[in-house]
MMTF fields as JSON, N, C-alpha, C and O atoms, coordinates in Angstrom:
{
  "mmtfVersion": "1.0.0",
  "mmtfProducer": "UNKNOWN",
  "numBonds": 447,
  "numAtoms": 448,
  "numGroups": 112,
  "numChains": 1,
  "numModels": 1,
  "chainsPerModel": [1],
  "groupsPerChain": [112],
  "chainIdList": ["A"],
  "bondAtomList": [4, 2, 8, 6, 12, 10, 16, 14, 20, 18, 24, 22, 28, 26, 32, 30, 36, 34, 40, 38, 44, 42, 48, 46, 52, 50, 56, 54, 60, 58, 64, 62, 68, 66, 72, 70, 76, 74, 80, 78, 84, 82, 88, 86, 92, 90, 96, 94, 100, 98, 104, 102, 108, 106, 112, 110, 116, 114, 120, 118, 124, 122, 128, 126, 132, 130, 136, 134, 140, 138, 144, 142, 148, 146, 152, 150, 156, 154, 160, 158, 164, 162, 168, 166, 172, 170, 176, 174, 180, 178, 184, 182, 188, 186, 192, 190, 196, 194, 200, 198, 204, 202, 208, 206, 212, 210, 216, 214, 220, 218, 224, 222, 228, 226, 232, 230, 236, 234, 240, 238, 244, 242, 248, 246, 252, 250, 256, 254, 260, 258, 264, 262, 268, 266, 272, 270, 276, 274, 280, 278, 284, 282, 288, 286, 292, 290, 296, 294, 300, 298, 304, 302, 308, 306, 312, 310, 316, 314, 320, 318, 324, 322, 328, 326, 332, 330, 336, 334, 340, 338, 344, 342, 348, 346, 352, 350, 356, 354, 360, 358, 364, 362, 368, 366, 372, 370, 376, 374, 380, 378, 384, 382, 388, 386, 392, 390, 396, 394, 400, 398, 404, 402, 408, 406, 412, 410, 416, 414, 420, 418, 424, 422, 428, 426, 432, 430, 436, 434, 440, 438, 444, 442],
  "bondOrderList": [1, 1, 1, 1, 1, 1, 1, 1, 1, 1, 1, 1, 1, 1, 1, 1, 1, 1, 1, 1, 1, 1, 1, 1, 1, 1, 1, 1, 1, 1, 1, 1, 1, 1, 1, 1, 1, 1, 1, 1, 1, 1, 1, 1, 1, 1, 1, 1, 1, 1, 1, 1, 1, 1, 1, 1, 1, 1, 1, 1, 1, 1, 1, 1, 1, 1, 1, 1, 1, 1, 1, 1, 1, 1, 1, 1, 1, 1, 1, 1, 1, 1, 1, 1, 1, 1, 1, 1, 1, 1, 1, 1, 1, 1, 1, 1, 1, 1, 1, 1, 1, 1, 1, 1, 1, 1, 1, 1, 1, 1, 1],
  "groupList": [{"groupName": "MET", "atomNameList": ["N", "CA", "C", "O"], "elementList": ["N", "C", "C", "O"], "formalChargeList": [0, 0, 0, 0], "bondAtomList": [1, 0, 2, 1, 3, 2], "bondOrderList": [1, 1, 2], "singleLetterCode": "M", "chemCompType": "L-PEPTIDE LINKING"}, {"groupName": "HIS", "atomNameList": ["N", "CA", "C", "O"], "elementList": ["N", "C", "C", "O"], "formalChargeList": [0, 0, 0, 0], "bondAtomList": [1, 0, 2, 1, 3, 2], "bondOrderList": [1, 1, 2], "singleLetterCode": "H", "chemCompType": "L-PEPTIDE LINKING"}, {"groupName": "GLU", "atomNameList": ["N", "CA", "C", "O"], "elementList": ["N", "C", "C", "O"], "formalChargeList": [0, 0, 0, 0], "bondAtomList": [1, 0, 2, 1, 3, 2], "bondOrderList": [1, 1, 2], "singleLetterCode": "E", "chemCompType": "L-PEPTIDE LINKING"}, {"groupName": "LEU", "atomNameList": ["N", "CA", "C", "O"], "elementList": ["N", "C", "C", "O"], "formalChargeList": [0, 0, 0, 0], "bondAtomList": [1, 0, 2, 1, 3, 2], "bondOrderList": [1, 1, 2], "singleLetterCode": "L", "chemCompType": "L-PEPTIDE LINKING"}, {"groupName": "GLY", "atomNameList": ["N", "CA", "C", "O"], "elementList": ["N", "C", "C", "O"], "formalChargeList": [0, 0, 0, 0], "bondAtomList": [1, 0, 2, 1, 3, 2], "bondOrderList": [1, 1, 2], "singleLetterCode": "G", "chemCompType": "PEPTIDE LINKING"}, {"groupName": "ILE", "atomNameList": ["N", "CA", "C", "O"], "elementList": ["N", "C", "C", "O"], "formalChargeList": [0, 0, 0, 0], "bondAtomList": [1, 0, 2, 1, 3, 2], "bondOrderList": [1, 1, 2], "singleLetterCode": "I", "chemCompType": "L-PEPTIDE LINKING"}, {"groupName": "THR", "atomNameList": ["N", "CA", "C", "O"], "elementList": ["N", "C", "C", "O"], "formalChargeList": [0, 0, 0, 0], "bondAtomList": [1, 0, 2, 1, 3, 2], "bondOrderList": [1, 1, 2], "singleLetterCode": "T", "chemCompType": "L-PEPTIDE LINKING"}, {"groupName": "ARG", "atomNameList": ["N", "CA", "C", "O"], "elementList": ["N", "C", "C", "O"], "formalChargeList": [0, 0, 0, 0], "bondAtomList": [1, 0, 2, 1, 3, 2], "bondOrderList": [1, 1, 2], "singleLetterCode": "R", "chemCompType": "L-PEPTIDE LINKING"}, {"groupName": "ASN", "atomNameList": ["N", "CA", "C", "O"], "elementList": ["N", "C", "C", "O"], "formalChargeList": [0, 0, 0, 0], "bondAtomList": [1, 0, 2, 1, 3, 2], "bondOrderList": [1, 1, 2], "singleLetterCode": "N", "chemCompType": "L-PEPTIDE LINKING"}, {"groupName": "VAL", "atomNameList": ["N", "CA", "C", "O"], "elementList": ["N", "C", "C", "O"], "formalChargeList": [0, 0, 0, 0], "bondAtomList": [1, 0, 2, 1, 3, 2], "bondOrderList": [1, 1, 2], "singleLetterCode": "V", "chemCompType": "L-PEPTIDE LINKING"}, {"groupName": "ALA", "atomNameList": ["N", "CA", "C", "O"], "elementList": ["N", "C", "C", "O"], "formalChargeList": [0, 0, 0, 0], "bondAtomList": [1, 0, 2, 1, 3, 2], "bondOrderList": [1, 1, 2], "singleLetterCode": "A", "chemCompType": "L-PEPTIDE LINKING"}, {"groupName": "SER", "atomNameList": ["N", "CA", "C", "O"], "elementList": ["N", "C", "C", "O"], "formalChargeList": [0, 0, 0, 0], "bondAtomList": [1, 0, 2, 1, 3, 2], "bondOrderList": [1, 1, 2], "singleLetterCode": "S", "chemCompType": "L-PEPTIDE LINKING"}, {"groupName": "PRO", "atomNameList": ["N", "CA", "C", "O"], "elementList": ["N", "C", "C", "O"], "formalChargeList": [0, 0, 0, 0], "bondAtomList": [1, 0, 2, 1, 3, 2], "bondOrderList": [1, 1, 2], "singleLetterCode": "P", "chemCompType": "L-PEPTIDE LINKING"}, {"groupName": "ASP", "atomNameList": ["N", "CA", "C", "O"], "elementList": ["N", "C", "C", "O"], "formalChargeList": [0, 0, 0, 0], "bondAtomList": [1, 0, 2, 1, 3, 2], "bondOrderList": [1, 1, 2], "singleLetterCode": "D", "chemCompType": "L-PEPTIDE LINKING"}, {"groupName": "PHE", "atomNameList": ["N", "CA", "C", "O"], "elementList": ["N", "C", "C", "O"], "formalChargeList": [0, 0, 0, 0], "bondAtomList": [1, 0, 2, 1, 3, 2], "bondOrderList": [1, 1, 2], "singleLetterCode": "F", "chemCompType": "L-PEPTIDE LINKING"}, {"groupName": "CYS", "atomNameList": ["N", "CA", "C", "O"], "elementList": ["N", "C", "C", "O"], "formalChargeList": [0, 0, 0, 0], "bondAtomList": [1, 0, 2, 1, 3, 2], "bondOrderList": [1, 1, 2], "singleLetterCode": "C", "chemCompType": "L-PEPTIDE LINKING"}, {"groupName": "GLN", "atomNameList": ["N", "CA", "C", "O"], "elementList": ["N", "C", "C", "O"], "formalChargeList": [0, 0, 0, 0], "bondAtomList": [1, 0, 2, 1, 3, 2], "bondOrderList": [1, 1, 2], "singleLetterCode": "Q", "chemCompType": "L-PEPTIDE LINKING"}, {"groupName": "LYS", "atomNameList": ["N", "CA", "C", "O"], "elementList": ["N", "C", "C", "O"], "formalChargeList": [0, 0, 0, 0], "bondAtomList": [1, 0, 2, 1, 3, 2], "bondOrderList": [1, 1, 2], "singleLetterCode": "K", "chemCompType": "L-PEPTIDE LINKING"}],
  "groupTypeList": [0, 1, 2, 3, 4, 5, 6, 7, 8, 5, 9, 10, 5, 9, 11, 2, 10, 10, 10, 4, 7, 12, 9, 7, 7, 9, 6, 3, 2, 9, 4, 7, 3, 11, 4, 9, 0, 6, 13, 10, 5, 10, 14, 15, 14, 13, 6, 9, 10, 16, 4, 6, 10, 5, 2, 4, 10, 17, 3, 13, 5, 9, 2, 5, 13, 4, 10, 10, 7, 15, 2, 11, 15, 4, 10, 2, 9, 10, 6, 12, 6, 3, 14, 10, 10, 15, 12, 15, 4, 11, 7, 7, 3, 9, 7, 3, 7, 4, 2, 2, 3, 8, 5, 17, 11, 0, 2, 3, 0, 2, 10, 10],
  "groupIdList": [1, 2, 3, 4, 5, 6, 7, 8, 9, 10, 11, 12, 13, 14, 15, 16, 17, 18, 19, 20, 21, 22, 23, 24, 25, 26, 27, 28, 29, 30, 31, 32, 33, 34, 35, 36, 37, 38, 39, 40, 41, 42, 43, 44, 45, 46, 47, 48, 49, 50, 51, 52, 53, 54, 55, 56, 57, 58, 59, 60, 61, 62, 63, 64, 65, 66, 67, 68, 69, 70, 71, 72, 73, 74, 75, 76, 77, 78, 79, 80, 81, 82, 83, 84, 85, 86, 87, 88, 89, 90, 91, 92, 93, 94, 95, 96, 97, 98, 99, 100, 101, 102, 103, 104, 105, 106, 107, 108, 109, 110, 111, 112],
  "secStructList": [7, 2, 2, 2, 2, 2, 2, 2, 2, 2, 2, 2, 2, 2, 2, 2, 2, 2, 6, 6, 7, 7, 3, 3, 3, 3, 3, 3, 3, 3, 3, 6, 6, 1, 7, 7, 7, 2, 2, 2, 2, 2, 2, 2, 2, 2, 2, 2, 2, 6, 6, 1, 6, 6, 6, 6, 7, 3, 3, 3, 3, 3, 3, 3, 7, 7, 3, 3, 3, 3, 6, 6, 6, 7, 7, 3, 3, 3, 7, 1, 1, 6, 6, 7, 7, 7, 6, 6, 1, 7, 7, 7, 3, 3, 3, 3, 3, 1, 7, 7, 3, 3, 3, 3, 3, 3, 3, 3, 7, 7, 7, 7],
  "xCoordList": [-20.394, -20.172, -18.822, -17.778, -18.835, -17.577, -16.856, -15.692, -17.528, -16.891, -15.753, -14.797, -15.832, -14.739, -13.477, -12.398, -13.595, -12.456, -11.941, -10.731, -12.843, -12.443, -11.666, -10.635, -12.165, -11.502, -10.118, -9.166, -10.002, -8.681, -7.711, -6.544, -8.194, -7.332, -6.935, -5.787, -7.861, -7.554, -6.461, -5.489, -6.622, -5.63, -4.278, -3.249, -4.259, -3.0, -2.314, -1.104, -3.073, -2.509, -1.938, -0.824, -2.706, -2.245, -1.055, -0.106, -1.09, 0.039, 1.321, 2.388, 1.207, 2.383, 2.911, 4.118, 2.005, 2.423, 3.018, 3.901, 2.545, 3.052, 4.442, 5.152, 4.837, 6.172, 6.546, 7.651, 5.611, 5.893, 5.624, 5.622, 5.397, 5.092, 3.64, 2.784, 3.336, 1.957, 1.062, 1.473, -0.14, -1.105, -2.133, -2.682, -2.382, -3.343, -4.745, -5.742, -4.816, -6.119, -6.043, -5.024, -7.142, -7.292, -8.587, -9.633, -8.504, -9.686, -9.993, -9.142, -11.227, -11.706, -12.734, -13.483, -12.767, -13.847, -14.627, -14.063, -15.922, -16.76, -17.958, -18.734, -18.096, -19.223, -20.522, -20.555, -21.573, -22.884, -23.421, -24.323, -22.87, -23.312, -22.356, -22.505, -21.384, -20.356, -20.844, -20.233, -21.921, -22.402, -21.702, -21.947, -20.83, -20.098, -20.862, -21.241, -21.074, -21.784, -20.775, -19.974, -20.822, -19.846, -19.965, -18.956, -21.168, -21.346, -20.623, -20.062, -20.632, -19.967, -18.449, -17.765, -17.92, -16.473, -16.092, -15.098, -16.868, -16.589, -16.658, -15.857, -17.599, -17.764, -16.553, -16.093, -16.036, -14.926, -13.565, -12.632, -13.436, -12.131, -11.272, -10.126, -11.801, -11.002, -10.534, -9.4, -11.401, -11.046, -9.958, -8.991, -10.116, -9.138, -7.798, -6.748, -7.828, -6.605, -5.792, -4.633, -6.369, -5.641, -4.332, -4.288, -3.267, -1.963, -1.215, -0.172, -1.733, -1.085, -0.691, -1.004, -0.004, 0.372, -0.856, -0.766, -1.987, -3.218, -4.027, -4.988, -3.659, -4.424, -4.588, -3.608, -5.813, -6.124, -6.358, -6.724, -6.153, -6.362, -7.848, -8.701, -8.134, -9.507, -9.804, -8.973, -10.977, -11.409, -12.419, -13.447, -12.128, -13.069, -13.542, -12.735, -14.849, -15.416, -16.191, -17.13, -15.785, -16.459, -17.275, -16.722, -18.579, -19.431, -19.588, -19.853, -19.42, -19.473, -20.804, -21.145, -21.546, -22.818, -22.573, -21.531, -23.543, -23.454, -23.732, -24.568, -23.028, -23.244, -22.868, -22.006, -23.537, -23.275, -23.491, -24.104, -22.973, -23.196, -24.106, -23.875, -25.123, -26.07, -25.463, -25.018, -25.449, -24.917, -25.891, -25.497, -27.148, -28.128, -28.115, -28.052, -28.174, -28.269, -27.012, -26.885, -26.068, -24.818, -24.868, -23.852, -26.023, -26.147, -25.448, -25.398, -24.913, -24.401, -25.528, -26.08, -25.869, -27.023, -26.633, -25.727, -27.341, -27.188, -27.823, -28.871, -27.174, -27.71, -27.759, -26.787, -28.88, -28.988, -29.025, -28.785, -29.324, -29.31, -28.598, -28.381, -28.245, -27.609, -28.573, -28.143, -29.859, -30.872, -31.524, -32.55, -30.954, -31.506, -31.436, -30.554, -32.376, -32.414, -32.154, -32.313, -31.761, -31.588, -32.979, -33.943, -33.097, -34.377, -34.911, -36.114, -34.011, -34.474, -35.122, -35.7, -35.018, -35.628, -34.644, -34.976, -33.465, -32.473, -31.865, -31.706, -31.538, -30.811, -29.388, -28.687, -28.973, -27.611, -26.686, -26.386, -26.249, -25.447, -24.048, -23.85, -23.087, -21.701, -21.419, -21.467, -21.129, -20.908, -19.657, -18.599, -19.781, -18.662, -18.153, -16.948, -19.085, -18.76, -19.793, -20.9, -19.375, -20.324, -20.007, -20.616, -19.054, -18.714, -17.319, -16.839, -16.676, -15.306, -15.215, -16.158, -14.053, -13.644, -12.151, -11.337, -11.802, -10.411, -9.915, -10.654, -8.664, -7.989, -7.484, -6.491, -8.159, -7.851, -6.572, -5.731, -6.426, -5.239, -5.046, -5.938, -3.845, -3.543, -2.673, -1.83, -2.887, -2.123, -1.243, -1.737, 0.05, 1.003, 1.327, 1.272, 1.666, 2.095, 3.529, 4.296, 3.884, 5.246, 6.226, 5.92, 7.384, 8.429, 8.976, 9.104, 9.298, 9.798, 11.195, 11.761],
  "yCoordList": [8.034, 8.154, 7.513, 8.091, 6.335, 5.664, 6.31, 6.0, 7.202, 7.894, 8.786, 9.007, 9.307, 10.109, 9.254, 9.701, 8.046, 7.135, 6.747, 6.657, 6.517, 6.188, 7.359, 7.16, 8.573, 9.758, 9.929, 10.28, 9.687, 9.763, 8.76, 9.076, 7.563, 6.55, 6.953, 6.755, 7.512, 7.97, 9.033, 8.962, 10.019, 11.09, 10.518, 10.936, 9.578, 8.974, 8.212, 8.336, 7.434, 6.64, 7.547, 7.33, 8.564, 9.472, 10.283, 10.497, 10.741, 11.509, 10.681, 11.178, 9.425, 8.548, 8.336, 8.39, 8.098, 7.877, 9.144, 9.059, 10.311, 11.572, 11.896, 12.707, 11.283, 11.45, 12.922, 13.341, 13.697, 15.101, 16.071, 17.285, 15.55, 16.444, 16.894, 16.106, 18.155, 18.636, 17.915, 17.649, 17.617, 16.907, 17.905, 18.702, 17.854, 18.76, 18.151, 18.854, 16.837, 16.198, 14.749, 14.08, 14.275, 12.871, 12.373, 13.012, 11.221, 10.63, 9.307, 8.423, 9.191, 7.96, 7.29, 7.954, 5.966, 5.179, 4.578, 3.882, 4.852, 4.348, 3.635, 4.235, 2.364, 1.593, 2.004, 2.247, 2.077, 2.458, 1.432, 1.737, 0.217, -0.833, -1.004, -1.942, -0.116, -0.248, 0.143, -0.233, 0.884, 1.362, 2.622, 3.088, 3.187, 4.401, 5.606, 5.636, 6.589, 7.805, 8.796, 9.377, 8.981, 9.847, 11.294, 11.995, 11.753, 13.132, 13.349, 14.421, 12.347, 12.464, 12.503, 13.253, 11.702, 11.748, 13.121, 13.705, 13.636, 14.958, 16.032, 16.966, 15.91, 16.871, 16.862, 17.922, 15.685, 15.525, 15.825, 16.172, 15.702, 15.69, 16.915, 16.763, 18.115, 19.325, 19.461, 19.865, 19.126, 19.23, 18.226, 18.574, 16.982, 15.944, 16.228, 15.89, 16.845, 17.108, 18.281, 18.446, 19.095, 20.258, 19.825, 18.873, 20.549, 20.286, 19.12, 18.711, 18.579, 17.468, 17.921, 19.037, 17.043, 17.333, 17.441, 17.919, 17.003, 17.001, 18.282, 18.519, 19.094, 20.31, 21.131, 21.424, 21.496, 22.274, 21.443, 21.988, 20.124, 19.257, 19.158, 19.251, 18.971, 18.751, 17.258, 16.423, 16.937, 15.546, 15.259, 15.929, 14.266, 13.796, 12.413, 11.534, 12.231, 10.929, 10.399, 11.034, 9.228, 8.552, 7.411, 6.508, 7.459, 6.409, 5.297, 5.551, 4.065, 2.888, 2.171, 1.805, 1.976, 1.251, -0.222, -0.776, -0.838, -2.263, -3.115, -2.766, -4.224, -5.187, -6.562, -6.707, -7.573, -8.952, -9.881, -9.505, -11.106, -12.145, -13.192, -13.634, -13.572, -14.568, -15.963, -16.321, -16.735, -18.097, -19.051, -20.141, -18.652, -19.518, -19.382, -20.379, -18.133, -17.931, -17.34, -17.311, -16.861, -16.312, -14.857, -14.305, -14.219, -12.823, -11.896, -12.167, -10.801, -9.731, -8.732, -8.226, -8.447, -7.597, -6.447, -6.565, -5.335, -4.21, -4.59, -5.234, -4.184, -4.47, -3.159, -2.789, -2.464, -1.187, -1.338, -0.37, -2.541, -2.825, -4.159, -4.922, -4.421, -5.698, -6.873, -8.025, -6.59, -7.649, -7.809, -8.48, -7.212, -7.295, -8.728, -9.501, -9.057, -10.373, -10.212, -9.127, -11.285, -11.316, -11.286, -11.756, -10.749, -10.798, -12.228, -12.422, -13.234, -14.621, -15.106, -16.192, -14.282, -14.638, -15.173, -15.259, -15.525, -16.092, -15.001, -13.855, -15.378, -14.49, -15.001, -14.513, -15.978, -16.521, -15.654, -15.982, -14.552, -13.578, -13.491, -13.576, -13.32, -13.09, -11.616, -11.162, -10.882, -9.44, -9.158, -9.733, -8.265, -7.87, -6.47, -6.218, -5.561, -4.162, -3.613, -4.132, -2.539, -1.799, -1.777, -1.017, -2.605, -2.631, -2.06, -2.128, -1.504, -1.046, 0.293, 1.084, 0.502, 1.788, 1.876, 1.333, 2.574, 2.618, 4.051, 4.951, 4.251, 5.498, 5.265, 4.567, 5.841, 5.587, 6.299, 5.713, 7.568, 8.308, 9.528, 9.947, 10.072, 11.343, 12.133, 11.575, 13.422, 14.306, 15.178, 15.881, 15.128, 15.89, 17.208, 17.307, 18.223, 19.497, 19.369, 18.55, 20.173, 20.173, 20.634, 21.529, 20.034, 20.457, 21.803, 22.073, 22.648, 23.999, 23.958, 25.003],
  "zCoordList": [-11.384, -12.818, -13.13, -12.828, -13.728, -14.047, -15.221, -15.476, -15.939, -17.06, -16.582, -17.326, -15.349, -14.806, -14.7, -15.089, -14.185, -14.098, -15.469, -15.675, -16.406, -17.776, -18.381, -19.023, -18.175, -18.722, -18.104, -18.801, -16.811, -16.163, -16.785, -17.011, -17.058, -17.692, -19.1, -19.5, -19.851, -21.21, -21.164, -21.915, -20.282, -20.16, -19.746, -20.276, -18.816, -18.372, -19.504, -19.69, -20.254, -21.356, -22.439, -22.917, -22.825, -23.879, -23.393, -24.148, -22.139, -21.592, -21.608, -21.97, -21.216, -21.217, -22.637, -22.875, -23.565, -24.956, -25.573, -26.427, -25.151, -25.702, -25.175, -25.769, -24.085, -23.506, -23.325, -23.672, -22.78, -22.489, -23.62, -23.411, -24.821, -25.943, -25.843, -25.441, -26.203, -26.136, -27.161, -28.29, -26.743, -27.588, -28.108, -27.347, -29.397, -30.028, -30.105, -29.939, -30.358, -30.572, -30.124, -30.295, -29.545, -29.159, -29.787, -29.67, -30.458, -31.07, -30.391, -30.297, -29.92, -29.278, -30.161, -30.878, -30.104, -30.698, -29.535, -28.691, -29.497, -28.42, -29.04, -29.783, -28.73, -29.235, -28.557, -27.351, -29.332, -28.79, -27.794, -27.013, -27.819, -26.904, -25.724, -24.942, -25.591, -24.557, -23.173, -22.172, -23.104, -21.819, -21.356, -20.244, -22.19, -21.851, -22.412, -23.583, -21.547, -21.96, -22.535, -21.802, -23.847, -24.508, -24.056, -23.973, -23.765, -23.296, -21.97, -21.741, -21.1, -19.803, -19.979, -19.283, -20.899, -21.166, -21.71, -21.277, -22.645, -23.217, -22.134, -22.139, -21.215, -20.131, -19.199, -18.773, -18.881, -17.933, -18.541, -17.817, -19.834, -20.488, -20.168, -19.744, -20.362, -20.161, -18.714, -18.46, -17.777, -16.358, -15.987, -15.308, -16.433, -16.118, -16.788, -16.243, -17.962, -18.725, -18.183, -18.564, -17.308, -16.783, -16.133, -15.354, -16.476, -15.9, -16.527, -16.017, -17.628, -18.329, -19.729, -20.144, -20.45, -21.847, -22.745, -23.876, -22.243, -23.041, -22.846, -23.578, -21.889, -21.609, -22.886, -23.572, -23.197, -24.394, -25.641, -26.683, -25.557, -26.724, -27.052, -26.169, -28.309, -28.771, -28.665, -29.023, -28.179, -28.075, -29.171, -29.265, -30.0, -31.02, -30.601, -30.3, -30.585, -30.231, -31.427, -31.907, -31.899, -33.007, -32.398, -31.771, -32.586, -32.048, -33.083, -34.257, -32.621, -33.49, -33.269, -32.144, -34.352, -34.265, -33.973, -34.322, -33.333, -33.039, -34.274, -35.107, -34.38, -35.458, -34.939, -34.072, -35.491, -35.077, -36.265, -37.265, -36.135, -37.141, -36.505, -35.38, -37.231, -36.755, -36.929, -38.02, -35.862, -35.932, -36.623, -37.039, -36.749, -37.399, -38.915, -39.635, -39.399, -40.85, -41.466, -42.69, -40.633, -41.141, -41.546, -41.968, -41.428, -41.84, -40.848, -39.648, -41.377, -40.516, -40.339, -41.317, -39.088, -38.806, -37.883, -37.057, -38.047, -37.132, -35.801, -35.758, -34.722, -33.389, -32.607, -31.948, -32.679, -31.973, -30.456, -29.734, -29.965, -28.529, -28.309, -29.25, -27.075, -26.747, -26.882, -26.945, -26.926, -26.957, -28.321, -28.437, -29.346, -30.699, -31.214, -30.839, -32.071, -32.712, -34.209, -34.768, -34.828, -36.281, -36.925, -36.321, -38.122, -38.818, -38.998, -39.172, -38.957, -39.078, -37.777, -37.731, -36.712, -35.43, -34.402, -33.219, -34.821, -33.91, -33.026, -33.446, -31.823, -30.901, -30.663, -29.777, -31.451, -31.348, -32.208, -33.356, -31.623, -32.35, -31.769, -30.557, -32.656, -32.261, -32.526, -33.669, -31.471, -31.583, -32.402, -32.148, -33.392, -34.249, -33.912, -33.924, -33.611, -33.312, -32.341, -32.193, -31.691, -30.87, -29.393, -28.641, -28.958, -27.532, -27.25, -26.118, -28.264, -28.103, -27.371, -27.336, -26.798, -26.234, -26.503, -25.756, -27.59, -28.057, -28.156, -28.555, -27.79, -28.132, -29.55, -29.757, -30.505, -31.911, -32.343, -33.025, -31.942, -32.348, -31.456, -30.719, -31.557, -30.911, -31.87, -32.573, -31.885, -32.759, -31.872, -30.99, -32.109, -31.321, -32.016, -33.242, -31.213, -31.787, -32.279, -31.772, -33.256, -33.794, -32.728, -31.94, -32.705, -31.787, -32.219, -33.413, -31.251, -31.575, -32.144, -32.468]
}
């Protein structure tokens, strides 16, 4: 399960950015075409976060639908799969969204 490694990297990146301050919430953007299983990241998150500044933080995952621009007709089309075609029949698509995996934000607790 590569999601465990991804979750470890997310925790490491957020912990470094938090610079020792406790983190209340982490928001991720995960594209539906990224191949990342969001349920697996959510499952691993609390365990991986133990003993870090992120321990106890809430994880919010925003899933991003796939979209592409057709090079033949110029239309922007939804792409529910990596193999979707434009309604015009063309498969010459330039991916616009859906493959991302971003740490969108983190919310820190107030300093005492």
